[in-house]
C-alpha positions, 0 to 999 in steps of 0.5 A: 160783058166781053166788049166791056172787058175789052174796053176796060183793057184798052182804057187801063193802058192809054197810049202816051207820047213816048218821051226821049229815052235816057240811057240806063246808068247801070248798063252805060259802060256796057253800051259804050264798050259795044257789049250792049245795044243803046237803050233805043234798040233795047226797048219795044217800039211801044214800051209801057209808059208808067204814069207815076203822077197819076198814081201819086208817086214820084219819079225815081233815081236809078241805082242801089241794091234792095236787100230782102230775106227769104225763108227757104231756098225755093223763095227765089221764085218770089222774084217772079211774083214780086217783079210781076211782069205779066201778059196782063196784070192787076192794077192796085184797084184789081182791074186788069190791064195789058202789061207785056202785051200791047193790048188784048181784043176779047170777043164773046169772052171766048176769043182772045187776040193777044197783040205783042209789042213789036221790038220787045226782047228777052233779057238776052236780047232775042226777039219776043214773038208769037213763035215763043207762044207756038213753042209752048203750045206745040212743043211743051203743052202738047208734047207727050214726053214733056207733058204726059198728062196733055195740055193743062186744064185751063185750056179746056172749056166744057171738056173741049180743048181750045185752039191757039193760032199765030196769024203773024209774028206779033199776034196770038189767038186763043179761042174756045167754043164757049166762054172762058172768063177765067183766061185773062185773070189766070194770066194775071196770077202770082203763079200764072200759066206761062203760055210762052217760052224762050224758044231760042233757048229751049230748043237746044234741049228738045229732041225735035230741034237738037241731035241725039249726040248733043242731047246725050252729052247735055243729059249726062252733064245734067245727071238726068235720065232723058231729054224731057227731064233735061228740058223740064229742068232747064225750063223753070219760068215760075221757079226762077232758079235757072240763071241761063233761062231768059226772062221778061221780068224786071230783074234777072237771076244772076246766081246759081241755085242753092246759094244762101245769097241770091243776086238779081240784076236789072233786065236791060231789055225790060219793057217799062219806062217812066214818063221821062224816058227812064227805064224801069226798074229804078233799083239795079240789084235785088239781094235775097238772103235765105234766113230762118223764119224765126230770125227775120224779125230780129234781122229787120230790127237790126236794119239788115233788110230794105223791104220785108214782109216775108217771114213777118207776122203780127206778133213781130210788130212790137219788136219792129216798132221798138227798133224803129223807135230806138232809131232804126233806119226803117218804118213798119207799115201795117198793110191789110192781109188779103187772106180769108183767114189768118188761121184756118183748120181744114178737116180732110174729107178725103182722109184715108181712115174710113171711120174718121172720114165718115165722122168728118163728112158729117157737117155737125162735127165740123160745126161742133169743132167751130163752136168749140173755139174761143176766138175772142180769147185767141184774138186777145192773146195773140192779136191784142184784139185787133183781128176779126173773130170770124169764120172763113168767108169774104173779108169785110172790105169785099163787096161780097161780105155778109156778116151772117156768113162771118158769124155762122157757127163762130160763136164759142158755145161749148154746150151747142158743140157738145149737143151736136156731137151727142146728136151724132151718137158720139156719146161714149167716152174713155175714163179720161173723158175723151169721146170715142169713135164708132169703132171705140178708138179715142177721138184724138184729132191730129192737126198737122202744121207747117211749123213756120208760124208761132202764132198758129201753134199758140192758137192751137194750144188754146184750141186744145184746151177748149176742145177738151171740154168737148171730149176731143183731144187735139194732137198737133204735129209740126211738119216740113211744108212740102211734107205736109202738102204731100200728106194732105194731097195723098189723104194721109193727113187727118186735118191741117192748119193753114191760111184761108183762101188766098183771095179774101177780097173777091168781087162778082167778076172774080172766078169762084172756082176756088170755092168748088172742088176744082183744085187739090190746094184746098186742104178740105178736099184734095182728092176731089180737086185732083179728080177735077184737075185730072179729068177723072184720072186721079183722085176721087169723084166728089161726094155729097150734095153741097160739093157737087152743087158748088161745082154746078154753081161755078159752071153757071158762073162761067156761063153767066154774062151779067154782073147780077147773076154772077153776084147771086152765084157768089153769094150762094157759094159763100153761104154754102161754105159758111153752112158747111164749114169746110174750112174752120176760120178762126181769125182774119184781117190782122195787120201784116207788118211790112218793114221799109227802109227810110230811104225807099220811096214809092212804097204805098203807106197802105196796101194789101198783102195777098198772094192771089190776086196781087203777088204780094208786092207785085201789084204795088209795082216794086219796079217803081220803088227807088232809093232816095240816096241809092248809091249808099246801097252797094253790093259787097 
């Protein structure tokens, strides 16, 4: 397995003869004035040469400004996802290949030798070397002031901490006693663990490298309480909101945080080029404007964006298509949605109310809720019948898809649902016909939402009517997204509605850890996930045969060395989820609208819109997109 993976990585990034380099037009004046080195001195000795022709794409023209919208100020972090420069990254077919790294050697799936590209530089021109990995390992991950909880959980295998060594300036070795098949896929995530840091920049905020007087002045100016808080505030690799922190992404944040309009300019030291010697990205500037989610479809219709999927949902397709037909300067593409469910309800098995908790942990209750949903009606009303009516499982295009899992307890069957609830002993009802809990309270089932998607509220309105037939009163409570998450994590939320698993397209080689109670982000068991993530210091130990069996199966997958065994484990885990209905999927595979300017090239006509794996636009390599007439796009 490990030898095969190493071979795949080498084959995925074949060596190509380096073409003569062309100076980047955007930076030509800076080079001429001596403010920036010429292109040959800005690129690694072995840049990543993109084979556009092999992808069926055309060579692009440099220049232009790409306009897009975010829905929250925090959406600046999406530029780290969209740019998708990763140590190793997914190709469009979801195979892994070196990206920032020159190559990777894998030994027994437990020793990973990372080879950097000599001459690679951060966006400010400083050398990117193994010292940047050393700084993360020794001065971030293992510094008790910066990381009080200690090294991150991905550095542990079977409870044993891995090692990181630095043989030379361009080599880093991560090693564990046992196999760690999750390591490389984690590095390719939309929000990866950044196992390197710009050491030359962050040392000024660390007490090991900077005197107390200088730190005191910086702490006071930043209005924080300690040097560690200052360091963490300046170290935002994932949030991407510190313009002063050097990056390896294709674009640099050029605007102070908190603005409604953010500009990102091309990285002069970016490591990718095309086969003509033209440095990527082709587009010079990305302009992200923050707008209310409900207005984005109208703004796209008015031609105010060049590339947009964020804030758009299936119900927006009609207005977008109408604008396109009326002469709009854009196309509306319909991509496949990679989430396991468009809409899924998650009863919180860790809800703080002990009576409700016991009811929700009874699988008959969750099955009854699922049988009480008229998916066909919701599909017709919201998606014109184009979505798949199914529970939450692997999508139909995944090799692990099983129609029986998709249909399990997904039939609208009020009689079956009522029989299950009666079987539980929930037979007492109020005068209004609402069933009563064992302690006599009416069964008012509160589902909290992020209040961001009208289709969710419309779907829940239909569910409210059908659950009434079961004697259950659905109460919908819209909340801010962050408040919702924190309430779920703390066990204060009875139930929530969200997308299904980010990755609805797994293969046998995809880590199944997200199917086991290993992360708080799965809203059905947040505290069980906290227990795993904190190594027992937080949350609650998982209870019940099925959750603990899922943990055991995930552990078996981590130790498996052949595809057949991993496939069998995946199928068993998916079957458990289908039987236990931890997440009540309603619909899946409704098309995701993607608005694309008619001038924008190399955007795939058919793609997958998924956060993990894929980083939304990232897997489609947005740095290869270009404008046919770029200089008509100018930042005002």
